[in-house]
N, C-alpha and C positions, 0 to 999 in steps of 0.2 A: 240349279242354287235356288232357293225359294227364297222370295223377296220374303222379310219378317215387315211388318207392318201393324200400326194397334188397330187398326181397321178389322175387322171381319170379309169375309171374302162375300159376303151379304149386301153388307157397306160398301164396299170395293162396285161388287156390280150397279149399286143404284146413282152409285155418284156419278160413273161414266155414263151409266144410262141415260141420267140428266143431262149430262153435261154434253150428250151425243146431238143436240135438239140448239140450234143456233138463236132461235127465240128465247129458249131456257138461258143459254149462254150469257144472254143480251139484257134479261130480267135479274140474274145475279148480278154480273156489271155494272148496272141500274140501283142494284139494293146495295150493294158494296157500297156507299158515296151518301146515297140521300134514301132515308125511310118510303118508301109508298107506301097509297090503299090500294091495294089491287083494284077498284075502280080507276083512278090514276094511270095504272099501269095500260088495263086496259084500252086508255086512249092514244097508246104511244105503238100503238100495232092496230094490221088491219083485219081482223079477226072475234069475235063475242065475247063480252064479259065471261061467258062459259068456258071460251077453248083457254084464254090466259088464267083464269082459275084453273082449269086441267092444270096447265104448267105450270103455276105456283104450289100447286100440292105436290106435281113431281118433285119438285123442289124441296119442296118441306120433308116429304118422306124421305130424303137422300142427306137430310141434314144441312145441305147449302143454304138457307135462308129458313127463318125465321119468324111467324106470322103472332102478334099480337093484339085482343081488341083491343081498341078503343073507342069505344060509342058504339053506333052501329059499323062502323069501319074494323076491317082486319088491316091491319098494318104489316108491310112485307119489310124486313131487311138481310142484309146477306150478314153469314156465318163466317166471316174469317177464320175460324179455330179448321173450320170443316172442310175449308179449304186449303190452307195451311198441312193439314192432314195428307189432304189428294196430293198438296205440292211434293211431300217427303217420300209418298210414294214411286212418284215418275222419279223422282232423286235416286230413291235405289235401285230404280230399272235404268234408268243413265246408267248410274256407274256401273251395275250390272253388263252394262253393253261396252261401254269403255275399256273395264276389266279384260272381256273375250278380248276386243279389237286387239290389247295392249299385247295378251300371249297367240295371236296369232303374229303380231309381229316381231314379238320373240320365236313362236317357232322359225318362220319364215329366214331372220335374220340368220339362227345356227344352221340352216340348210345349206351347205357346200355347192358352189356351182357348178356348173355339168360341162 
């Protein structure tokens, strides 16, 4: 059974690759509540500005954050629409799993005891 989604396979791959890293998940969490500059984000981590900028670029490539210029800064905010699309995909996989477990339960219930 194939799970239908409004995301392409490449988009799904980028989303889950981006979310596979703890720092990137934390950046998404932070920017869903407060828009932050890349400089502000970099202060929160024990890594270089360039490293944080690379993490933000991966998240932006996956559509999980949006960067907008404001003067010399680039403000980063989480993209809740993309998060919802990823959540719908996970919900579909969960339903697929639950359906399979229900079918297995039904088969076991029909089986006569020996």
